[in-house]
C-alpha positions as CSV (number, residue, x, y, z in Angstrom):
1,M,80.8,44.1,98.3
2,A,83.9,41.0,97.6
3,E,84.2,39.1,100.4
4,R,88.1,38.3,101.9
5,S,87.5,34.6,100.4
6,M,86.9,35.9,97.0
7,N,88.3,37.4,94.0
8,V,88.4,41.1,94.3
9,Y,88.5,42.3,90.8
10,F,90.6,46.2,89.6
11,D,90.6,47.5,85.9
12,E,92.8,50.2,85.4
13,V,90.2,51.6,81.9
14,L,87.4,50.8,83.1
15,G,87.0,50.4,86.8
16,Q,86.7,53.1,89.5
17,D,88.4,54.3,92.6
18,D,85.2,55.9,94.5
19,A,81.7,54.0,96.5
20,S,80.2,53.4,93.3
21,A,82.3,50.0,92.8
22,D,82.7,47.3,95.3
23,G,85.5,45.4,93.9
24,S,83.4,43.0,92.1
25,E,83.7,41.7,88.4
26,S,80.4,44.0,87.3
27,K,82.1,47.1,89.3
28,P,85.4,46.3,89.6
29,Y,88.4,49.1,91.1
30,K,90.6,51.6,89.1
31,T,93.8,50.7,91.0
32,L,95.4,47.1,92.6
33,R,96.1,50.3,95.8
34,F,92.3,50.7,96.3
35,A,92.1,47.0,96.2
36,H,93.9,46.6,99.0
37,I,92.4,49.4,101.1
38,Q,89.5,48.4,100.8
39,H,90.0,45.0,101.2
40,P,93.8,44.0,103.1
41,P,95.6,41.2,102.7
42,T,95.0,38.4,105.6
43,S,98.7,36.5,106.9
44,S,96.6,33.0,106.0
45,E,94.4,33.9,103.5
46,G,93.5,36.4,101.4
47,P,91.5,38.0,98.5
48,Q,92.6,36.7,95.3
49,Y,93.6,40.3,93.3
50,L,92.6,40.0,89.2
51,T,93.2,42.3,87.0
52,R,91.6,42.0,83.1
53,K,94.6,41.2,80.3
54,K,95.0,43.1,77.5
55,E,95.0,42.6,73.8
56,A,96.3,45.7,71.8
57,G,94.8,46.4,68.4
58,V,91.0,45.9,68.6
59,D,89.3,49.3,68.4
60,Q,86.3,49.5,71.4
61,G,84.9,52.6,70.7
62,P,85.6,56.2,71.4
63,G,88.7,56.0,74.7
64,V,89.0,52.9,74.3
65,S,91.7,50.7,72.1
66,E,91.9,47.7,73.6
67,V,89.9,44.5,73.6
68,H,89.7,42.8,77.2
69,Q,90.3,39.4,77.9
70,E,90.3,37.4,81.1
71,W,90.6,38.4,84.3
72,V,94.6,36.8,85.3
73,P,96.2,37.5,89.2
74,A,98.0,40.6,89.5
75,T,102.0,40.0,89.4
76,K,104.2,39.5,92.1
77,S,105.9,43.0,92.3
78,A,102.9,44.5,91.4
79,L,101.4,42.7,94.3
80,K,104.5,44.3,96.9
81,K,104.4,47.9,95.3
82,A,100.5,47.8,96.7
83,G,101.8,46.3,99.9
84,N,103.8,48.9,101.0
85,L,101.5,51.8,99.6
86,L,98.3,50.1,102.2
87,D,101.3,50.1,104.8
88,Q,102.1,54.2,104.1
89,H,98.1,54.8,104.3
90,K,97.3,52.6,107.2
91,R,100.9,55.3,108.9
92,K,98.8,58.3,107.6
93,Q,95.5,57.1,108.6
94,A,97.3,56.6,112.6
95,K,98.3,59.6,112.4
96,G,95.0,61.6,111.4
97,D,93.1,59.6,113.4
98,E,96.3,60.3,116.2
99,L,95.7,64.0,115.4
100,A,92.2,64.3,115.8
101,V,91.8,62.5,118.7
102,R,94.7,64.9,120.2
103,E,92.3,67.9,118.7
104,K,89.9,66.6,120.6
105,Q,91.3,66.7,123.5
106,E,92.9,70.2,123.2
107,A,89.0,71.2,122.2
108,A,87.9,69.8,125.3
109,K,90.6,71.4,127.8
110,R,90.3,74.8,125.8
111,Q,86.6,74.4,127.0
112,Q,87.1,73.7,130.2
113,A,89.5,76.7,130.6
114,L,86.6,79.0,128.5
115,D,84.0,77.9,131.4
116,A,86.2,78.4,134.3
117,A,87.3,81.9,133.1
118,K,83.4,82.8,132.5
119,K,83.3,82.8,135.6
120,V,86.2,85.5,136.7
121,H,85.5,88.7,138.0
122,I,87.5,91.3,137.4
123,Q,86.3,95.1,139.2
124,Q,88.1,98.7,139.9
125,D,89.7,99.0,142.8
126,P,87.6,102.5,144.2
127,N,91.0,103.1,146.3
128,L,93.2,103.6,143.1
129,P,94.0,106.9,142.5
130,K,91.6,108.7,139.9
131,A,92.7,108.5,136.6
132,I,93.8,110.9,133.9
133,K,91.8,110.0,130.4
134,I,94.8,110.7,128.0
135,R,95.3,109.9,124.3
136,L,97.6,107.2,123.6
137,N,100.5,109.6,122.2
138,E,100.5,111.8,125.4
139,K,103.4,112.9,126.5
140,N,103.7,115.8,129.1
141,P,105.3,114.9,131.6
142,A,103.3,117.2,133.8
143,L,100.6,114.8,132.5
144,V,101.6,111.3,132.1
145,K,105.1,110.5,134.8
146,L,107.3,107.0,134.0
147,R,107.7,104.4,136.7
148,S,111.3,102.8,136.1
149,G,113.1,100.8,138.2
150,E,111.6,97.4,140.1
151,S,109.0,96.6,142.1
152,Q,107.0,93.4,143.9
153,K,103.7,94.7,142.5
154,D,103.0,94.9,138.9
155,V,100.8,98.0,139.7
156,D,101.6,99.7,142.5
157,Y,100.7,103.3,143.1
158,S,101.9,104.2,147.2
159,E,104.9,106.1,145.7
160,G,103.0,108.3,143.2
161,R,105.6,107.5,140.7
162,G,104.2,106.8,137.7
163,S,100.5,108.2,136.8
164,R,97.1,106.5,136.2
165,V,95.4,107.1,133.5
166,R,92.6,105.9,131.2
167,V,93.1,105.2,127.4
168,T,90.7,103.9,125.0
169,G,92.2,102.1,121.8
170,R,91.9,99.4,119.2
171,V,94.3,96.1,119.9
172,H,96.7,96.5,117.0
173,R,98.8,93.7,118.3
174,L,98.2,90.9,120.8
175,R,101.2,88.5,122.4
176,T,100.2,86.1,125.2
177,Q,102.8,84.1,127.7
178,K,101.9,82.0,129.6
179,D,101.2,84.3,132.5
180,V,101.2,87.7,130.6
181,I,99.7,88.8,127.6
182,F,100.8,92.5,125.7
183,L,98.7,94.0,123.7
184,T,99.5,97.4,121.8
185,L,96.9,99.4,121.8
186,Q,95.8,102.1,118.2
187,D,93.8,105.1,118.4
188,G,94.7,106.7,115.9
189,Y,96.7,109.5,117.2
190,G,99.2,107.1,118.7
191,F,100.6,103.3,119.6
192,L,100.8,102.1,123.1
193,Q,101.8,98.5,124.9
194,V,99.2,97.5,127.3
195,V,101.0,94.4,130.1
196,L,97.9,92.5,131.8
197,T,98.9,90.3,134.3
198,G,97.1,88.9,137.1
199,D,93.2,87.8,136.9
200,L,93.5,90.4,134.3
201,T,94.7,87.4,131.8
202,K,92.3,85.2,133.0
203,T,88.5,86.5,132.6
204,Y,86.9,84.8,129.5
205,D,87.4,88.8,127.3
206,A,91.0,87.8,127.9
207,I,91.3,84.6,126.5
208,T,89.3,85.4,123.2
209,M,91.1,88.2,123.0
210,T,91.2,89.2,118.9
211,L,92.7,91.9,117.0
212,E,91.1,95.2,116.7
213,T,88.5,94.4,119.6
214,S,88.0,97.9,121.2
215,L,89.2,98.8,125.2
216,E,88.7,100.6,127.5
217,V,92.3,100.0,130.2
218,F,93.2,101.7,133.4
219,G,96.5,101.2,134.6
220,E,99.8,102.6,136.0
221,M,102.5,104.2,133.3
222,W,105.8,102.9,132.8
223,A,109.2,103.2,131.0
224,V,110.2,99.7,129.5
225,P,112.8,98.2,130.9
226,P,116.1,98.4,129.7
227,K,116.7,96.2,126.5
228,Q,113.4,96.1,126.2
229,H,111.3,97.4,123.3
230,A,107.8,99.4,123.0
231,P,106.5,102.3,121.2
232,D,108.0,105.3,122.3
233,D,109.7,102.8,125.3
234,R,106.5,103.1,127.6
235,E,104.1,100.7,128.9
236,L,100.7,100.6,130.8
237,H,100.6,97.8,133.4
238,A,97.0,97.8,133.4
239,D,95.1,97.7,136.7
240,Y,91.5,97.1,135.1
241,Y,89.8,97.1,131.5
242,T,86.4,97.1,130.0
243,V,85.8,95.5,126.4
244,I,84.1,98.1,124.5
245,G,83.6,96.1,121.7
246,K,84.7,92.9,120.1
247,A,85.8,92.3,117.0
248,A,85.7,89.3,114.9
249,G,87.8,85.8,115.1
250,D,88.6,83.1,113.0
251,K,87.9,83.3,109.6
252,E,86.2,86.8,109.9
253,A,89.5,87.7,111.8
254,I,91.2,90.6,109.9
255,T,94.0,88.5,109.8
256,T,92.5,86.4,108.3
257,R,90.1,88.8,105.6
258,V,93.6,90.9,104.6
259,S,96.5,88.8,105.1
260,P,99.3,89.9,103.2
261,D,99.2,87.1,100.7
262,A,95.5,88.0,99.8
263,D,95.3,88.9,96.1
264,P,94.9,92.6,94.9
265,Q,90.8,92.4,94.4
266,T,90.6,90.8,97.8
267,L,92.1,94.0,99.1
268,Y,90.4,96.5,96.9
269,D,87.0,95.3,98.6
270,N,88.5,95.3,102.4
271,R,89.9,99.2,102.1
272,H,88.6,99.7,105.2
273,L,90.5,97.2,106.9
274,V,93.1,97.8,105.1
275,L,93.0,101.3,106.3
276,R,93.7,99.7,109.4
277,G,97.2,98.6,108.5
278,E,100.3,101.1,109.6
279,N,101.3,101.0,106.0
280,S,98.5,102.9,104.7
281,S,97.7,105.0,107.4
282,S,101.4,106.3,107.2
283,V,100.2,106.6,103.4
284,M,97.3,109.5,105.0
285,K,99.0,110.9,107.4
286,V,101.2,111.9,104.4
287,R,98.9,112.8,102.1
288,A,97.3,115.2,105.2
289,A,100.4,116.7,105.5
290,L,101.2,117.5,101.7
291,L,98.0,118.6,101.6
292,R,98.8,121.4,104.4
293,A,102.2,121.9,102.7
294,F,100.6,122.9,99.8
295,R,97.9,124.7,100.9
296,Q,100.7,127.0,103.5
297,T,103.2,127.6,100.1
298,Y,100.1,129.2,98.3
299,D,99.5,131.4,100.8
300,E,102.9,131.8,101.3
301,I,103.7,132.8,97.8
302,A,103.4,136.6,96.5
303,P,101.1,136.7,95.3
304,S,98.7,134.3,97.1
305,C,95.8,132.1,96.0
306,L,92.5,132.9,97.4
307,E,90.6,129.1,97.5
308,V,88.1,128.6,95.8
309,T,85.1,125.5,95.2
310,P,84.1,124.8,91.8
311,P,81.2,122.4,90.7
312,C,82.3,118.7,90.2
313,M,78.7,117.9,87.3
314,V,80.0,119.6,84.4
315,Q,78.8,119.8,80.5
316,T,82.5,119.6,78.8
317,Q,85.5,118.0,78.8
318,V,89.4,119.2,79.6
319,E,91.4,115.8,79.4
320,G,89.7,113.9,75.8
321,G,86.3,112.6,75.6
322,A,87.3,109.1,75.8
323,T,87.6,109.3,79.9
324,L,84.3,110.9,80.1
325,F,81.7,109.3,83.4
326,A,78.5,110.4,82.1
327,F,75.2,111.1,83.4
328,D,71.4,112.5,82.9
329,Y,71.1,115.6,84.5
330,Y,67.5,116.1,84.3
331,G,67.0,115.5,80.9
332,Q,70.6,116.6,80.0
333,K,73.5,114.9,79.4
334,A,76.5,115.8,81.9
335,Y,80.0,114.4,83.2
336,L,81.7,114.1,86.3
337,T,84.6,116.8,86.1
338,Q,87.8,115.8,84.5
339,S,89.2,118.9,86.0
340,S,88.2,122.8,87.1
341,Q,90.7,124.2,85.4
342,L,88.2,126.2,82.8
343,Y,86.3,127.2,85.7
344,L,89.0,128.5,87.4
345,E,89.9,131.1,84.7
346,T,86.8,132.4,85.7
347,C,87.2,133.3,88.6
348,L,90.7,135.3,88.1
349,P,89.5,138.7,86.7
350,S,88.0,139.4,90.2
351,L,89.6,137.4,92.8
352,G,92.9,136.9,91.0
353,N,95.0,134.3,91.9
354,V,93.2,131.2,92.8
355,F,92.9,127.3,94.2
356,C,90.9,124.5,95.5
357,V,90.9,121.1,96.5
358,A,88.4,119.2,94.6
359,P,87.4,115.8,93.8
360,S,87.7,114.9,89.5
361,F,87.1,111.5,87.5
362,R,88.5,109.9,84.6
363,A,87.0,106.4,83.0
364,E,90.4,104.7,82.7
365,K,89.7,100.9,83.8
366,S,93.4,100.2,84.3
367,Q,95.4,98.5,86.6
368,T,98.7,100.6,86.2
369,R,99.5,103.4,89.2
370,R,99.7,105.7,86.2
371,H,95.8,105.8,85.3
372,L,92.9,106.9,88.2
373,S,89.2,106.7,88.4
374,E,88.8,109.1,91.3
375,Y,91.1,112.1,92.8
376,T,91.4,114.7,94.4
377,H,92.6,118.0,92.5
378,I,94.3,120.9,94.0
379,E,94.2,123.3,91.5
380,A,95.7,126.9,90.7
381,E,95.1,129.8,88.5
382,L,97.3,132.5,88.1
383,D,98.2,135.8,86.5
384,F,100.9,137.1,84.4
385,I,103.8,135.5,84.5
386,T,106.0,134.2,81.5
387,F,107.1,130.8,80.6
388,D,110.7,130.8,82.0
389,D,108.9,132.0,84.9
390,L,106.7,129.6,85.2
391,L,109.6,127.2,84.6
392,A,111.1,128.8,88.1
393,H,107.7,128.4,90.0
394,L,106.9,125.5,89.5
395,E,110.3,124.0,90.9
396,L,109.8,126.5,93.8
397,V,106.7,125.1,94.8
398,M,107.5,121.2,94.6
399,C,110.8,122.3,96.6
400,R,109.0,124.1,99.1
401,V,105.6,121.7,99.6
402,V,108.4,118.8,100.2
403,D,110.1,121.8,103.1
404,I,107.3,122.2,104.7
405,A,106.4,118.6,104.6
406,L,110.0,117.3,106.1
407,A,110.0,120.4,108.6
408,N,107.6,118.6,110.5
409,P,108.9,115.7,112.9
410,Q,106.0,113.1,112.9
411,T,106.3,113.4,108.2
412,A,109.5,113.4,108.5
413,A,110.1,109.8,110.5
414,L,107.7,108.9,108.7
415,V,109.1,109.2,105.0
416,R,112.1,108.1,107.0
417,E,109.9,104.8,107.8
418,L,108.8,104.5,104.2
419,N,111.7,105.1,102.3
420,P,114.6,105.1,104.2
421,S,116.5,106.5,100.8
422,F,114.5,109.3,100.4
423,Q,116.5,112.5,98.7
424,V,114.9,115.6,98.2
425,P,115.2,116.9,94.9
426,E,118.3,118.1,93.1
427,R,118.3,121.9,92.2
428,P,118.2,123.5,89.3
429,F,115.8,120.9,87.4
430,K,117.1,120.0,83.9
431,R,115.8,121.6,80.6
432,M,115.6,119.6,77.8
433,K,113.1,120.1,74.8
434,Y,112.0,117.1,73.3
435,T,113.5,116.8,70.2
436,D,116.6,116.8,72.4
437,A,115.3,113.4,74.4
438,I,114.0,111.8,70.6
439,E,118.0,112.0,69.8
440,W,119.4,110.9,73.5
441,L,116.8,108.0,73.3
442,R,118.2,107.2,69.9
443,E,121.9,107.9,70.9
444,H,121.1,105.4,74.3
445,D,119.7,102.2,72.1
446,V,116.4,102.9,73.9
447,R,113.2,101.8,71.8
448,T,109.5,102.5,71.8
449,G,107.3,99.5,73.0
450,E,107.1,97.7,69.6
451,G,111.4,97.6,69.4
452,E,111.4,100.5,66.9
453,P,113.6,103.2,67.3
454,H,112.5,106.5,68.9
455,Q,111.1,109.1,65.6
456,F,109.6,112.9,66.3
457,G,106.2,112.6,66.8
458,D,106.3,108.9,69.0
459,D,105.1,109.9,72.4
460,I,107.3,108.5,74.8
461,A,105.7,106.3,76.7
462,E,106.5,105.9,80.5
463,A,109.3,102.9,80.6
464,A,111.8,105.0,78.7
465,E,110.6,108.6,80.6
466,R,112.0,106.2,83.3
467,K,114.9,105.0,81.7
468,M,116.5,108.3,80.8
469,T,115.5,109.9,84.0
470,D,116.9,107.3,86.0
471,I,120.3,107.4,84.3
472,I,121.0,111.5,84.0
473,N,120.0,110.5,87.8
474,R,118.3,114.7,87.8
475,P,115.1,116.2,87.3
476,I,114.3,117.4,84.0
477,F,112.1,119.4,82.7
478,L,111.3,118.1,79.3
479,T,109.8,120.8,77.0
480,H,108.5,121.4,73.8
481,F,106.0,118.4,72.9
482,P,104.4,118.0,69.3
483,V,101.3,119.1,68.7
484,A,99.2,115.6,67.2
485,I,100.3,114.3,71.0
486,K,99.4,116.8,73.1
487,A,95.2,118.4,74.4
488,F,93.5,121.0,71.6
489,Y,93.5,123.7,73.9
490,M,98.3,123.7,74.0
491,K,99.4,127.1,71.7
492,K,102.5,125.9,69.5
493,D,105.8,127.7,69.3
494,P,106.2,130.4,67.0
495,M,109.2,129.3,66.6
496,D,108.4,125.9,65.3
497,E,104.5,125.4,64.5
498,R,105.3,121.5,64.9
499,V,105.0,121.6,68.6
500,T,103.2,122.9,71.6
501,E,104.9,125.9,74.3
502,S,104.7,122.4,76.9
503,V,106.5,120.9,79.4
504,D,106.7,117.7,81.5
505,C,108.3,117.3,84.1
506,L,110.7,114.1,85.0
507,M,111.6,113.0,88.4
508,P,114.4,110.5,88.6
509,G,113.2,107.3,90.2
510,V,109.1,108.2,89.2
511,G,109.0,109.2,85.7
512,E,106.5,112.2,85.0
513,I,105.5,114.2,87.8
514,V,104.4,117.4,85.7
515,G,102.5,118.2,82.4
516,G,101.4,121.3,80.6
517,S,101.2,124.0,78.2
518,M,100.9,127.4,76.9
519,R,97.3,128.0,76.0
520,M,96.0,128.8,72.3
521,D,94.9,132.8,73.3
522,D,93.6,133.5,69.8
523,Y,89.5,132.7,69.7
524,E,90.0,131.7,66.1
525,E,92.6,130.1,66.7
526,L,90.2,127.9,69.9
527,M,87.7,127.9,67.1
528,E,89.8,125.9,65.1
529,A,91.0,123.2,68.0
530,Y,87.4,122.5,68.9
531,K,86.6,121.2,65.1
532,R,89.9,119.5,64.9
533,V,88.9,117.5,67.4
534,E,85.4,117.2,67.1
535,I,84.2,118.9,70.3
536,D,80.9,121.3,69.6
537,P,81.7,124.2,71.0
538,A,78.3,125.4,72.0
539,P,78.8,123.9,75.7
540,Y,82.2,125.7,76.5
541,Y,80.6,129.1,75.5
542,W,81.6,131.0,78.7
543,Y,85.0,129.2,78.4
544,T,85.4,131.4,75.0
545,D,83.9,133.7,75.9
546,Q,87.2,133.7,77.9
547,R,89.1,134.7,74.3
548,K,87.3,137.5,73.4
549,E,85.1,139.5,76.0
550,I,87.8,139.6,78.9
551,V,90.8,141.9,78.3
552,V,93.2,141.1,80.7
553,D,97.1,141.7,79.5
554,L,98.8,138.3,80.8
555,S,97.6,134.9,82.9
556,T,98.9,131.5,82.9
557,F,97.9,128.3,84.0
558,T,99.2,125.7,85.6
559,D,98.3,122.3,86.3
560,M,99.9,120.3,89.6
561,V,98.4,117.0,90.1
562,L,99.5,115.0,93.5
563,H,97.8,111.6,93.4
564,R,97.7,108.3,95.6
565,T,96.8,105.3,93.7
566,V,95.6,102.5,96.3
567,V,95.8,99.2,95.1
568,T,95.8,98.6,98.9
569,G,97.4,95.9,101.2
570,S,101.6,95.5,102.2
571,V,102.5,97.4,99.0
572,L,103.5,100.3,99.8
573,S,104.9,103.4,97.6
574,V,104.4,107.5,97.8
575,S,106.7,109.0,95.1
576,W,105.8,112.9,95.1
577,L,108.3,115.4,93.9
578,G,111.0,112.7,93.3
579,C,109.8,111.0,96.8
580,V,109.4,106.9,96.2
581,V,108.9,105.2,99.0
582,D,108.3,101.6,97.6
583,T,107.8,98.6,100.2
584,L,107.2,95.8,97.9
585,S,105.8,92.2,97.7
586,K,103.1,91.0,95.2
587,S,100.0,91.4,97.5
588,A,98.6,95.0,96.4
589,R,100.2,98.5,96.0
590,S,99.6,102.0,97.0
591,I,101.2,105.1,95.6
592,L,101.4,109.1,96.2
593,A,102.8,110.7,94.2
594,L,103.3,114.4,92.3
595,Q,101.9,115.4,88.8
596,I,101.9,118.8,87.3
597,D,100.3,119.9,84.1
598,V,101.4,123.6,82.5
599,H,99.5,125.9,81.0
600,L,100.7,129.4,79.8
601,E,100.1,132.2,77.4
602,K,103.2,133.9,75.6
603,P,103.3,137.9,77.3
604,G,101.9,140.8,75.2
605,T,98.5,139.1,75.1
606,H,95.0,140.1,75.6
607,K,93.5,136.9,76.7
608,Q,94.1,134.5,79.8
609,Q,96.4,132.1,80.9
610,F,96.0,129.9,84.5
611,M,97.7,128.3,86.7
612,K,96.0,124.6,88.4
613,V,97.4,122.3,90.8
614,T,96.1,119.0,91.2
615,F,96.3,116.5,94.5
616,E,94.7,113.2,93.1
617,V,94.0,111.0,96.2
618,E,92.5,107.6,95.3
619,R,92.2,105.3,92.2
620,R,90.2,102.0,92.1
621,S,88.5,100.7,88.5
622,S,87.1,97.9,89.7
623,P,82.8,98.4,89.8
624,Q,82.8,97.8,93.6
625,C,86.0,100.8,94.4
626,L,84.1,103.2,92.9
627,R,82.2,106.3,95.5
628,R,78.5,106.5,94.6
629,F,77.4,109.1,93.4
């Protein structure tokens, strides 16, 4: 290193501000500031700071276009600026040193507190009343009496005003004050605030308490004091607790691993932790309520539907070969099912109307809310209704499911929490043909993604559909789509063979939630359809037989899809039958939606028509997110 009484060299082109430089002529620093830090000037005699005088115009090779001549002293202005920067550096270093000392002192103080806490032991008082084991949502006054008013003691059973209970749960929230610790426990059934006081706050377990730690707590139930707030306006004043399982802290804490600003992929890979959040758990509870509502609806309608269980491993496609998950089935090519609609059709002759709850799969590697890799179908097949009857039936089913779900106070409260502005879909739903929709889009200058006016034959994009639906602001049955943009088995409209007898249902704020059509009833037409889309009819022999061997006057098919696209985290969107629940942030998204596809036959044929209701549960397009099969 260069001495203070000697020269210190710096070269802005060839120097280095790191350990490889020592301020000598052969190893100069890069900046005068760094030279000052390494060799500070003194008030008497300090080092002389030298830099190279540069002469432009001579090329010294790649990256160097100047000749570095003699070493000259740094200018006064440069020395003054470097001196100011050195003062800033000293102040910052002193502050850092002070902070390090303070942190060291605090660490030592905390370690002393932890050592002292290890000596504090709590025991359950055997003289206290026997505790009643309850769930956190238990409100039966015969079991749980709430103490209120004032008392000299945090826990006092002498007057018998509050029940002594025993609860188990995980720490959902944690707030520590001087001599009090407030915990909010959750057990999947409800939430309960727990108050720890006295020696209960001084134990090692209390001082090192972390979120998601599992506890068993004994104590007296109290009503929350006026102007205070807690779940269900009650709290548990603890007299004893034990730790069942301590959750990780620091870098492994749940709030670190799934923080609100975490990127979506991190949230995908930590769904098991995200599900512990209130938003995600609320979505799951609403989903369960909708499943119950669908089952109840299909039990109530006349005629009712019988639940059956079709296979998930198949050798046929339903919604297009590009989205099939293929695998080897004992030497034969097979797929994970895209839909159980074709299998359900075979049940109709002997079982009548049927439905199923089963998983389906689509190989759609996309991050949008409208693409799913895995979902759960509620599929139903119905007989003997016309196309107009079907539209009325769909409207009835959708609205009945909403009514049943919202009739449950707990579900209604969750919906209000998730989306305070939710409104039940307006009836009757508007009917609009595809050609009328194209005209509407042209009149309102709603263009395609390429910026062109919409033309007949366009597959109307989601954005255009949603804009039209939001402006009209009521549910729409959009019907009669062109043959070219619909599935091979959809029947052509006899009045206009350019289009199919098909329908999509569009909801304001959501977009498409229903899609479907009449099905082909003619054997030869179906064989031609196989050929048109290059599908080998051999694996479909059992389905094709429905068009030539089973004689039924009339049957219909609908496909109702209730799906939840899970991109977890703090963004939540629940949409079903026009219900859109959005609590938005940039980190993630969860979606609960209803989508319906309809497939019908015309009356008077001798072929079958069917109904399918689909409940799509989960979409995870990254490999880590796919369920193992």
